[in-house]
C-alpha positions as CSV (number, residue, x, y, z in Angstrom):
1,X,14.8,31.1,-57.2
2,X,17.1,31.4,-54.2
3,X,17.9,28.7,-52.2
4,X,15.8,30.0,-49.7
5,X,12.5,29.6,-52.1
6,X,13.4,26.2,-53.1
7,X,13.3,25.1,-49.2
8,X,10.2,26.9,-48.5
9,X,8.3,25.3,-51.8
10,X,10.0,21.5,-51.0
11,X,8.5,22.0,-47.5
12,X,5.2,23.3,-49.0
13,X,4.8,20.3,-51.3
14,X,5.8,18.0,-48.4
15,X,2.6,19.4,-46.1
16,X,0.6,18.8,-48.9
17,X,1.4,15.0,-48.9
18,X,1.3,14.8,-45.3
19,X,-1.8,16.4,-45.4
20,X,-3.1,14.2,-48.7
21,X,-2.1,10.5,-46.1
22,X,-3.7,12.8,-43.3
23,X,-7.1,12.7,-44.9
24,X,-6.5,8.9,-46.3
25,X,-6.2,7.5,-43.2
26,X,-8.9,9.4,-41.6
27,X,-11.4,8.1,-44.4
28,X,-9.9,4.7,-43.5
29,X,-10.6,5.0,-39.8
30,X,-14.5,6.3,-40.7
31,X,-15.0,3.6,-43.1
32,X,-15.0,6.2,-46.0
33,X,-13.5,4.3,-48.9
34,X,-14.7,6.3,-51.5
35,X,-13.6,9.0,-50.1
36,X,-10.3,7.4,-49.2
37,X,-9.8,6.3,-53.1
38,X,-10.2,10.2,-54.4
39,X,-7.4,11.5,-51.8
40,X,-4.9,8.2,-52.9
41,X,-6.1,9.0,-56.7
42,X,-5.6,12.9,-55.7
43,X,-2.0,11.9,-54.1
44,X,-0.9,9.7,-57.0
45,X,-2.0,12.2,-59.9
46,X,0.0,15.0,-58.3
47,X,2.7,13.4,-57.2
48,X,3.0,9.9,-57.7
49,X,4.8,9.9,-60.5
50,X,7.8,12.1,-59.5
51,X,8.3,11.0,-56.0
52,X,7.4,6.8,-55.8
53,X,4.5,6.4,-52.7
54,X,5.9,4.7,-49.7
55,X,4.7,1.2,-48.0
56,X,2.2,3.3,-46.0
57,X,1.1,5.3,-49.0
58,X,0.7,2.3,-51.3
59,X,-1.2,0.4,-48.6
60,X,-3.7,3.4,-48.4
61,X,-4.0,3.2,-52.3
62,X,-4.6,-0.3,-52.0
63,X,-6.9,-0.9,-48.8
64,X,-8.7,2.1,-50.7
65,X,-9.7,0.8,-53.7
66,X,-9.9,-2.8,-52.3
67,X,-12.8,-2.1,-50.1
68,X,-14.4,-0.2,-52.9
69,X,-14.4,-2.8,-55.7
70,X,-14.7,-5.3,-52.8
71,X,-18.5,-4.2,-52.4
72,X,-19.0,-4.6,-56.0
73,X,-17.8,-7.9,-56.4
74,X,-19.8,-9.2,-53.4
75,X,-23.0,-7.7,-54.7
76,X,-22.7,-9.3,-58.4
77,X,-21.8,-12.8,-56.5
78,X,-24.9,-12.2,-54.5
79,X,-27.1,-11.5,-57.7
80,X,-25.6,-14.7,-59.7
81,X,-27.4,-17.0,-58.1
82,X,-29.1,-19.8,-59.3
83,X,-32.5,-18.1,-57.9
84,X,-31.6,-15.1,-60.0
85,X,-31.3,-16.1,-63.4
86,X,-33.2,-15.2,-66.3
87,X,-34.9,-12.5,-64.3
88,X,-34.8,-9.5,-66.3
89,X,-35.0,-7.1,-63.4
90,X,-31.7,-8.4,-61.8
91,X,-29.8,-8.6,-64.8
92,X,-30.7,-4.8,-65.4
93,X,-29.3,-4.1,-61.6
94,X,-26.4,-6.8,-62.3
95,X,-25.4,-4.6,-65.4
96,X,-25.4,-1.3,-63.0
97,X,-23.2,-3.0,-60.8
98,X,-20.9,-4.1,-63.7
99,X,-20.8,-0.5,-65.2
100,X,-19.5,0.7,-61.7
101,X,-17.2,-2.2,-61.3
102,X,-15.6,-1.3,-64.7
103,X,-15.3,2.1,-63.8
104,X,-13.6,2.0,-60.4
105,X,-11.3,-1.2,-62.4
106,X,-10.3,1.4,-65.2
107,X,-9.5,4.2,-62.6
108,X,-7.0,2.4,-60.6
109,X,-5.5,0.6,-63.9
110,X,-5.0,4.1,-65.2
111,X,-2.9,5.2,-62.2
112,X,-1.0,1.9,-61.7
113,X,-0.1,1.5,-65.6
114,X,0.2,5.3,-66.4
115,X,1.6,7.0,-63.4
116,X,2.7,4.4,-60.6
117,X,4.9,1.5,-62.8
118,X,6.1,3.8,-65.0
119,X,7.6,5.9,-62.7
120,X,9.1,2.7,-60.4
121,X,10.4,1.6,-63.7
122,X,12.5,4.4,-64.3
123,X,13.6,4.8,-60.5
124,X,14.8,0.9,-61.0
125,X,16.1,1.8,-64.3
126,X,18.3,5.0,-62.9
127,X,19.1,3.0,-59.3
128,X,21.0,0.0,-61.4
129,X,22.6,2.5,-64.2
130,X,23.9,4.3,-60.9
131,X,25.2,1.3,-59.0
132,X,23.0,1.9,-55.9
133,X,23.0,-0.2,-53.5
134,X,21.6,-3.8,-53.4
135,X,19.3,-3.1,-50.7
136,X,18.5,0.3,-52.1
137,X,17.3,-1.4,-55.4
138,X,15.5,-4.7,-53.8
139,X,12.9,-2.1,-52.2
140,X,12.2,-0.3,-55.7
141,X,11.7,-4.0,-57.0
142,X,9.5,-4.5,-54.2
143,X,7.8,-1.5,-55.3
144,X,7.2,-2.8,-58.8
145,X,5.9,-6.2,-57.6
146,X,3.2,-5.0,-55.3
147,X,1.8,-2.9,-58.4
148,X,2.3,-5.1,-61.1
149,X,0.5,-7.5,-58.6
150,X,-2.3,-5.3,-57.8
151,X,-2.6,-4.4,-61.9
152,X,-3.3,-8.2,-62.3
153,X,-5.8,-8.6,-59.5
154,X,-8.0,-5.7,-61.1
155,X,-7.7,-6.9,-64.4
156,X,-8.7,-10.6,-62.8
157,X,-11.6,-8.5,-61.6
158,X,-13.0,-7.4,-64.7
159,X,-12.1,-10.8,-66.2
160,X,-14.7,-12.3,-63.8
161,X,-17.1,-10.2,-64.6
162,X,-16.7,-8.9,-67.9
163,X,-17.1,-12.2,-69.8
164,X,-17.3,-10.4,-73.3
165,X,-13.6,-8.9,-73.3
166,X,-11.0,-12.1,-73.6
167,X,-8.1,-9.7,-73.2
168,X,-8.4,-9.1,-69.7
169,X,-7.8,-12.7,-69.4
170,X,-4.6,-12.0,-71.2
171,X,-3.9,-8.9,-69.5
172,X,-4.3,-10.6,-66.1
173,X,-2.0,-13.6,-66.5
174,X,0.8,-12.0,-68.1
175,X,0.9,-9.1,-65.3
176,X,0.7,-11.7,-62.9
177,X,3.9,-13.8,-64.8
178,X,5.8,-10.7,-64.5
179,X,5.5,-10.1,-61.4
180,X,6.1,-13.2,-60.6
181,X,9.4,-13.4,-62.5
182,X,10.4,-10.2,-60.5
183,X,9.4,-11.9,-56.8
184,X,11.4,-15.0,-57.9
185,X,14.8,-12.7,-58.4
186,X,14.0,-10.2,-55.8
187,X,11.8,-10.8,-53.1
188,X,12.0,-14.3,-50.3
189,X,9.9,-16.7,-51.0
190,X,8.4,-15.7,-47.2
191,X,7.9,-12.1,-48.3
192,X,4.2,-11.5,-47.6
193,X,4.3,-9.8,-51.2
194,X,5.3,-12.5,-52.6
195,X,2.9,-15.2,-51.1
196,X,0.2,-13.0,-52.1
197,X,1.0,-13.1,-55.5
198,X,1.2,-16.6,-55.7
199,X,-2.7,-16.5,-53.6
200,X,-3.8,-14.4,-56.2
201,X,-2.1,-15.8,-59.4
202,X,-3.1,-19.4,-58.2
203,X,-7.1,-17.7,-57.9
204,X,-6.3,-16.5,-61.3
205,X,-5.7,-20.1,-62.7
206,X,-8.4,-21.6,-61.0
207,X,-11.4,-19.1,-61.2
208,X,-10.4,-17.5,-64.6
209,X,-8.3,-19.3,-66.5
210,X,-10.0,-23.0,-65.3
211,X,-6.5,-24.5,-65.0
212,X,-6.9,-26.4,-61.6
213,X,-3.3,-28.7,-61.8
214,X,-1.6,-25.4,-62.9
215,X,-3.6,-23.7,-60.0
216,X,-2.7,-26.7,-57.2
217,X,1.2,-26.7,-58.7
218,X,1.5,-22.5,-58.0
219,X,0.0,-22.4,-54.5
220,X,2.0,-25.7,-53.6
221,X,5.6,-24.6,-54.8
222,X,4.8,-21.2,-53.0
223,X,3.5,-22.9,-49.5
224,X,6.7,-25.4,-49.9
225,X,9.4,-23.1,-51.2
226,X,8.0,-20.5,-47.9
227,X,7.5,-23.3,-45.5
228,X,11.3,-24.3,-46.8
229,X,12.4,-20.8,-45.5
230,X,10.4,-20.4,-42.7
231,X,13.1,-19.0,-40.4
232,X,13.5,-15.9,-42.8
233,X,10.5,-14.5,-41.9
234,X,11.1,-11.3,-40.9
235,X,9.1,-10.4,-37.4
236,X,7.2,-8.1,-38.9
237,X,5.4,-9.5,-41.5
238,X,5.4,-13.0,-39.4
239,X,1.8,-12.2,-39.2
240,X,0.8,-11.6,-42.6
241,X,3.1,-14.3,-44.2
242,X,1.7,-17.1,-42.1
243,X,-1.8,-16.2,-42.9
244,X,-1.3,-16.6,-46.3
245,X,0.6,-19.4,-46.4
246,X,-2.6,-20.7,-44.5
247,X,-5.1,-19.5,-47.4
248,X,-2.6,-20.9,-49.9
249,X,-3.0,-24.3,-48.1
250,X,-6.8,-24.0,-47.5
251,X,-7.2,-23.8,-51.3
252,X,-4.8,-26.7,-51.8
253,X,-7.4,-28.9,-49.7
254,X,-10.3,-27.1,-51.2
255,X,-9.2,-27.8,-54.5
256,X,-8.1,-30.9,-54.6
257,X,-11.4,-32.5,-52.7
258,X,-13.8,-34.5,-54.5
259,X,-16.2,-31.0,-54.1
260,X,-13.5,-29.0,-55.7
261,X,-16.0,-28.0,-58.6
262,X,-18.8,-26.7,-56.3
263,X,-16.8,-24.8,-53.2
264,X,-15.7,-21.3,-54.2
265,X,-11.7,-20.7,-53.3
266,X,-10.1,-18.8,-50.7
267,X,-8.7,-15.7,-52.3
268,X,-6.0,-13.3,-50.2
269,X,-8.7,-10.6,-51.6
């Protein structure tokens, strides 16, 4: 293969990736999130392991699946109220929703655990071995935290719906812990990914693990650490960071109120 052939092939690959990203953006604009998931799944399976997703691409992936899974979670919550208890028809309908939710979660978890996370871990290993610049290493670690957080989120969704499989609870907790350990070493306390991770991990403690004290402790520590470094918030992420800080504070207020057992917690997702 000549140098010209290689250049042409690289341009073709770049063009295909750009087209998929364009299609994902278009599907998002049209609120066609099922289509958006299909496009991003295709992108990850085709090229996500060899060439890591950039910030926009991984955000598109997150938005696509969050919207698709969000409608199922909302439907399940709606059918889980007291008025529908002990209704066989409703239980059958809930089972249908649970099957859909399970399928979607398994799909995104496969993308994360089989392609995206291994790809970033290999990239991080090579970067450290070749003594690449610290900023480059931190960017790779940021991507790893993002994917681990996302993995923890989808295990949490499974744990809150499918009670018969306690392994989902364990997987959510362990994945969040792994992400938190990396985030503490590589991301500022004001970084929106680190804050979002703390928010969702604290919700996992409160809703799934039923540990109110640990949930409050995690949320408070994350909020206090961010407040102490408030002057370090990057201008581009100021809005996201401060919004998540507000959610952390809202949760703390809610969880420590006399009616904490009856009020639902706020969540980033």
